[in-house]
C-alpha positions as CSV (number, residue, x, y, z in Angstrom):
1,M,0.0,0.0,0.0
2,A,2.8,2.4,0.9
3,N,4.6,1.6,-2.3
4,A,1.4,2.3,-4.3
5,S,1.0,5.7,-2.6
6,Y,4.7,6.5,-3.3
7,Q,4.2,5.6,-6.9
8,T,1.1,7.9,-7.1
9,Y,2.9,11.0,-5.8
10,R,6.2,10.3,-7.5
11,D,4.6,10.7,-10.9
12,L,2.6,13.8,-10.2
13,A,3.3,16.5,-12.8
14,I,2.3,20.0,-13.7
15,R,-0.6,19.7,-16.2
16,G,-1.6,23.3,-16.5
17,I,-1.1,26.9,-15.2
18,E,-3.6,29.8,-15.3
19,A,-3.0,33.5,-14.6
20,I,-6.3,35.2,-13.9
21,P,-6.4,39.0,-13.5
22,V,-9.0,40.4,-11.1
23,A,-10.2,43.8,-10.0
24,I,-11.7,44.0,-6.5
25,P,-12.8,47.3,-4.9
26,M,-11.4,48.6,-1.7
27,L,-13.0,50.1,1.3
28,R,-10.2,52.8,1.4
29,A,-6.9,53.3,-0.3
30,I,-3.6,52.1,1.0
31,K,-1.1,54.9,1.0
32,W,2.6,55.1,1.8
33,A,5.4,57.5,1.2
34,R,6.1,56.3,-2.3
35,G,2.8,55.2,-3.7
36,E,-0.9,54.3,-3.3
37,I,-3.3,51.4,-4.0
38,N,-6.9,52.1,-4.9
39,T,-8.0,48.8,-6.4
40,I,-6.9,45.3,-5.8
41,D,-5.7,44.4,-9.3
42,N,-3.9,41.2,-8.5
43,V,-3.4,38.0,-10.6
44,I,-4.7,34.7,-9.3
45,V,-2.4,31.9,-10.2
46,V,-3.8,28.3,-10.4
47,I,-1.6,25.3,-11.0
48,T,-3.3,22.0,-11.9
49,L,-1.5,18.7,-11.4
50,S,-1.9,15.6,-13.4
51,D,-4.3,14.1,-10.9
52,G,-6.5,17.2,-11.0
53,T,-5.3,18.7,-7.7
54,Q,-5.2,22.5,-7.9
55,G,-2.9,24.9,-6.0
56,I,-3.6,28.6,-5.8
57,A,-1.7,31.8,-5.1
58,D,-2.2,35.6,-5.4
59,A,0.4,37.8,-7.2
60,P,0.2,41.5,-6.4
61,P,1.6,43.8,-9.1
62,R,3.7,46.6,-7.7
63,P,5.1,48.6,-10.7
64,T,6.7,51.2,-8.4
65,I,8.6,48.5,-6.5
66,Y,9.2,45.5,-8.8
67,G,8.3,46.9,-12.2
68,E,5.5,44.3,-12.6
69,T,2.0,45.2,-13.8
70,Q,-1.1,43.1,-13.9
71,S,-0.7,42.7,-17.7
72,S,3.0,41.8,-17.4
73,L,2.3,39.2,-14.7
74,V,-0.3,37.5,-16.9
75,T,2.0,37.6,-19.9
76,I,5.1,36.2,-18.3
77,I,3.2,33.4,-16.6
78,K,1.0,32.4,-19.5
79,D,3.4,32.9,-22.4
80,H,6.7,31.9,-20.7
81,F,6.5,30.0,-17.4
82,A,3.5,27.9,-18.2
83,P,4.9,26.2,-21.3
84,M,8.3,25.9,-19.8
85,L,6.9,24.1,-16.7
86,A,4.4,21.9,-18.5
87,G,5.0,18.2,-17.6
88,V,7.6,19.0,-14.9
89,N,7.4,16.8,-11.8
90,A,5.3,18.6,-9.2
91,F,7.9,18.0,-6.5
92,D,11.0,18.9,-8.5
93,L,11.6,22.3,-7.2
94,T,15.2,22.3,-8.4
95,R,13.9,22.0,-12.0
96,V,11.2,24.6,-11.3
97,W,13.6,27.2,-10.0
98,S,16.1,26.5,-12.8
99,V,13.2,27.6,-15.1
100,F,12.7,30.7,-13.0
101,D,16.4,31.6,-12.9
102,A,16.5,31.5,-16.7
103,I,14.2,34.6,-16.8
104,A,15.3,37.8,-15.1
105,W,13.5,39.5,-12.1
106,N,9.6,39.0,-12.2
107,P,9.8,38.2,-8.4
108,T,6.0,38.1,-7.6
109,A,5.3,36.0,-10.7
110,K,7.9,33.5,-9.6
111,A,6.8,33.7,-5.9
112,A,3.1,33.1,-6.8
113,L,4.0,30.1,-9.0
114,D,6.2,28.7,-6.2
115,M,3.5,29.0,-3.5
116,A,0.7,27.7,-5.8
117,L,2.9,24.6,-6.4
118,Y,3.5,24.1,-2.7
119,D,-0.3,24.5,-2.2
120,A,-0.9,21.8,-4.8
121,Q,1.7,19.5,-3.3
122,A,0.2,19.9,0.2
123,K,-3.4,19.3,-1.0
124,A,-2.3,16.2,-2.9
125,L,-0.7,14.9,0.2
126,G,-3.6,15.9,2.5
127,V,-1.5,18.1,4.8
128,S,-1.3,21.9,5.4
129,C,1.4,24.0,3.8
130,A,2.7,24.7,7.3
131,Q,3.1,20.9,7.9
132,L,4.7,20.4,4.5
133,L,7.2,23.2,5.5
134,G,7.9,21.7,8.9
135,G,5.6,23.8,11.1
136,T,2.4,23.6,13.2
137,L,-0.6,25.8,12.8
138,R,-1.4,28.2,15.6
139,P,-2.9,31.7,16.0
140,L,-0.4,34.4,15.0
141,P,0.0,37.9,16.5
142,V,-0.6,40.5,13.8
143,N,-0.3,44.2,13.6
144,W,-2.5,46.8,11.9
145,R,-1.0,49.2,9.4
146,L,-2.1,52.8,10.1
147,R,-2.6,54.9,7.1
148,L,-0.9,58.2,6.3
149,G,-3.2,61.0,7.5
150,T,-3.7,63.7,10.1
151,E,-3.0,63.0,13.7
152,Q,-6.7,62.8,14.5
153,E,-7.3,60.4,11.6
154,V,-4.4,58.1,12.7
155,L,-5.5,58.0,16.3
156,A,-9.1,57.3,15.3
157,D,-8.0,54.5,13.1
158,A,-5.9,53.0,15.9
159,E,-8.8,53.2,18.4
160,E,-11.3,51.7,16.0
161,M,-9.2,48.7,14.9
162,A,-8.1,47.9,18.5
163,R,-11.7,47.9,19.5
164,K,-12.9,45.8,16.6
165,Y,-10.0,43.3,16.3
166,G,-8.0,43.6,19.5
167,F,-4.8,44.7,17.8
168,R,-1.9,45.0,20.3
169,A,0.6,45.9,17.6
170,L,0.5,48.8,15.2
171,K,2.6,49.8,12.2
172,V,2.8,53.5,11.3
173,K,3.6,54.8,7.9
174,C,6.2,57.6,8.2
175,G,8.9,59.2,6.0
176,I,7.3,62.3,4.5
177,D,7.5,64.9,7.4
178,R,9.8,64.0,10.3
179,R,8.2,66.5,12.8
180,K,4.7,65.3,12.0
181,D,5.9,61.7,12.3
182,I,7.2,62.4,15.8
183,A,4.1,64.2,16.9
184,V,1.8,61.4,15.7
185,L,3.9,58.7,17.3
186,T,4.0,60.6,20.6
187,A,0.2,60.9,20.6
188,L,-0.2,57.2,19.7
189,R,2.1,56.2,22.6
190,K,0.1,58.4,25.0
191,L,-3.2,56.9,23.8
192,L,-2.1,53.3,23.7
193,G,0.2,53.0,26.7
194,P,3.6,51.3,27.0
195,D,2.6,47.7,26.2
196,V,1.4,48.1,22.6
197,E,4.1,47.3,20.0
198,I,4.7,50.2,17.6
199,T,6.8,49.8,14.5
200,I,7.3,52.4,11.8
201,D,7.9,52.1,8.1
202,C,9.5,55.0,6.4
203,N,9.6,53.6,2.9
204,Q,13.1,55.1,2.4
205,G,11.8,58.6,3.2
206,Y,14.5,59.9,5.5
207,S,18.1,60.8,4.8
208,A,20.7,59.3,7.2
209,Q,21.1,62.7,8.9
210,E,17.3,63.1,9.3
211,L,17.1,59.7,10.9
212,L,19.9,60.4,13.4
213,E,18.1,63.6,14.4
214,A,14.8,61.7,14.9
215,A,16.3,58.6,16.5
216,P,16.3,60.0,20.2
217,H,12.6,60.6,19.9
218,F,11.9,57.1,18.5
219,E,14.0,55.6,21.3
220,E,12.2,57.5,24.0
221,L,8.8,56.4,22.5
222,G,9.8,52.7,22.6
223,I,9.6,52.1,18.9
224,A,10.2,48.4,18.3
225,L,11.5,48.6,14.7
226,I,12.2,51.1,12.0
227,E,11.7,49.6,8.6
228,E,13.8,50.9,5.7
229,P,14.2,54.5,7.0
230,I,16.7,55.7,4.4
231,P,17.3,54.8,0.7
232,A,17.6,51.1,0.4
233,R,20.9,51.1,-1.5
234,D,22.6,53.5,1.0
235,S,24.2,50.6,2.8
236,A,27.0,52.8,4.2
237,G,24.5,55.3,5.5
238,K,22.4,52.6,7.1
239,R,25.4,51.0,8.7
240,H,26.4,54.4,10.0
241,V,23.1,55.1,11.7
242,A,22.6,51.5,12.9
243,A,25.7,51.9,15.0
244,R,24.4,55.1,16.6
245,M,20.8,54.3,17.6
246,R,19.2,51.7,19.8
247,V,16.0,51.1,17.7
248,P,16.7,48.2,15.3
249,I,16.5,48.8,11.6
250,S,14.6,46.1,9.7
251,G,15.4,45.4,6.1
252,D,12.6,45.3,3.5
253,D,13.3,47.1,0.2
254,S,17.0,46.4,0.7
255,C,16.2,42.7,1.3
256,M,14.3,41.5,-1.8
257,T,16.3,38.4,-2.5
258,P,18.5,36.0,-0.4
259,D,21.6,37.7,-1.9
260,D,20.3,41.1,-0.7
261,V,19.7,39.8,2.8
262,L,23.2,38.3,3.0
263,D,24.7,41.5,1.8
264,Q,22.8,43.6,4.4
265,L,23.6,41.1,7.3
266,R,27.3,41.1,6.4
267,L,27.4,44.9,6.4
268,G,25.7,45.1,9.8
269,A,23.2,47.5,8.2
270,I,20.1,45.8,9.6
271,R,19.1,44.0,12.9
272,A,15.8,42.5,11.7
273,V,14.6,41.1,8.4
274,V,11.1,41.4,6.8
275,I,10.1,38.3,4.8
276,K,7.5,38.9,2.1
277,C,6.4,35.6,0.6
278,A,4.6,37.5,-2.1
279,R,8.1,38.3,-3.7
280,T,10.2,35.3,-2.5
281,G,7.6,32.5,-2.4
282,Y,8.3,29.7,0.1
283,T,11.5,28.5,-1.5
284,Q,13.5,31.7,-1.2
285,S,11.7,32.7,2.0
286,R,13.2,29.6,3.6
287,Q,16.6,30.6,2.4
288,I,16.2,34.1,3.9
289,L,15.1,32.5,7.2
290,A,18.2,30.3,7.3
291,L,20.5,33.3,6.6
292,A,18.9,35.4,9.4
293,R,19.2,32.5,11.8
294,G,22.9,32.3,10.9
295,Y,23.3,35.9,12.0
296,Y,21.1,35.6,15.1
297,T,18.7,38.2,13.5
298,P,15.0,38.2,14.2
299,V,12.5,37.7,11.3
300,H,8.9,38.4,10.9
301,N,6.5,38.2,7.9
302,G,5.6,41.4,6.1
303,T,3.0,42.1,3.5
304,Q,2.7,43.3,0.0
305,A,-0.8,44.4,0.8
306,D,-1.7,40.7,0.6
307,M,-5.4,39.8,0.4
308,Q,-7.0,36.6,1.8
309,I,-5.1,34.1,-0.3
310,G,-1.8,35.8,0.0
311,S,-2.2,36.4,3.8
312,A,-3.2,32.7,4.4
313,A,-0.2,31.5,2.3
314,A,2.2,33.7,4.2
315,A,0.7,32.8,7.6
316,H,1.4,29.1,6.9
317,F,5.0,30.0,6.3
318,A,5.1,32.1,9.5
319,S,3.9,29.1,11.4
320,T,7.3,27.4,10.8
321,Y,9.3,29.8,13.0
322,N,9.1,31.8,16.2
323,A,8.9,35.6,15.6
324,V,9.8,38.4,18.1
325,H,7.5,40.9,16.4
326,A,3.9,40.8,15.1
327,H,3.3,39.7,11.6
328,E,1.6,41.9,8.9
329,F,-1.4,39.8,7.9
330,S,-4.2,42.3,8.1
331,S,-4.3,44.2,4.8
332,F,-7.2,42.0,3.6
333,L,-9.4,44.1,5.9
334,D,-9.1,46.9,3.4
335,A,-10.9,44.9,0.7
336,K,-14.6,45.0,0.1
337,D,-14.6,41.4,-1.1
338,H,-12.3,38.6,-2.1
339,V,-12.3,35.5,-4.4
340,A,-11.5,32.8,-1.7
341,D,-14.1,30.3,-0.4
342,Q,-14.0,31.6,3.1
343,D,-13.1,34.7,5.2
344,L,-10.0,35.1,7.3
345,V,-10.6,35.9,10.9
346,I,-8.6,38.2,13.2
347,R,-9.5,37.9,16.9
348,N,-7.8,39.4,19.9
349,G,-5.1,40.7,17.6
350,Q,-4.3,37.2,16.2
351,L,-4.9,35.8,12.8
352,I,-6.7,32.4,13.0
353,V,-4.7,30.6,10.3
354,P,-7.1,28.4,8.1
355,E,-6.5,24.7,8.5
356,G,-5.2,22.7,5.5
357,P,-5.0,20.9,3.3
358,G,-2.7,23.4,1.5
359,I,-3.2,26.9,2.6
360,G,-6.7,26.1,3.8
361,L,-8.4,28.1,1.1
362,S,-9.7,27.4,-2.3
363,L,-11.3,29.7,-5.0
364,N,-14.9,30.7,-4.9
365,P,-16.0,30.2,-8.5
366,R,-18.9,32.7,-8.4
367,K,-16.7,35.4,-6.9
368,L,-13.9,34.7,-9.3
369,S,-16.3,35.0,-12.2
370,K,-17.6,38.3,-10.8
371,Y,-14.2,40.0,-10.4
372,R,-12.0,38.6,-13.2
373,V,-11.3,41.1,-15.9
374,D,-10.2,38.8,-18.8
375,K,-13.7,37.5,-19.6
């Protein structure tokens, strides 16, 4: 019997790949120092195996960050990766990534294909992606990303989301006006008390000098992390300020690939790493996790404004390690709807990770038909 099962899974191959563009309205725009999202114009990736098992993933286009658009994601997946991967063994990730490596960049296209394949593998085996990756499902502490706005708007948002979902961790978008940032953070700390985790994301908005001038205020306010405060490629500047401030700098835009992470860790420019499965999939995310552990550097999962499918997939990965800081799996609350077969739940500031098989979610055919824009 065991031999028959092995034979079944050994011969599983990739039969087909779909890239389905969707447009889903948002409750309100997501804004940051370098951009804005008004509509969820993602690409749903579906991989079908030779036994009919399907794995899914969600690819978010971010032209201002990765240069990928919804149209380019569909094209690179349908016209290039799909024919190159047809017939490849579903468990031969070495072969799959050799195909990816033959085509430059396109990180979210590759990441979505990688995660959809893992989802299909796990569903075929009848286990969760967390189990397949060596983890165990459990509720995960998550933060809420506060939008750019006036001090009153930020405080109102924090109060509302803490009341509705029990958030005990907040991420504040900064980087445009240093004095305003300090004022908002001061008001937030006064409102929330000392026990709520506050991290800030500057999206490369400060110079090294501006960060040094603001650092004493951030230290006094007990800021847990500062994500990419200065230009990502200013490694010398980042190393300079990291040696002169107590608040850890976490790498995001400077840590897009495992090679980037290794470079930043070697330089001593960062003391925390943000993993975004939406751009590194499971395969490269595991490599980044291993690098961070080698440098005794804490890791947590970030978000590329992931929706239900992307958040669930990343949460299964986050279930494979212990994080010091809250994860960023709450962006889906900004969407009016979604194309998954069930809602995700945040309760008492924790994401209830959907049980498997796979990522615990499948597509809702009716909703997919409603929101897809290619038919």
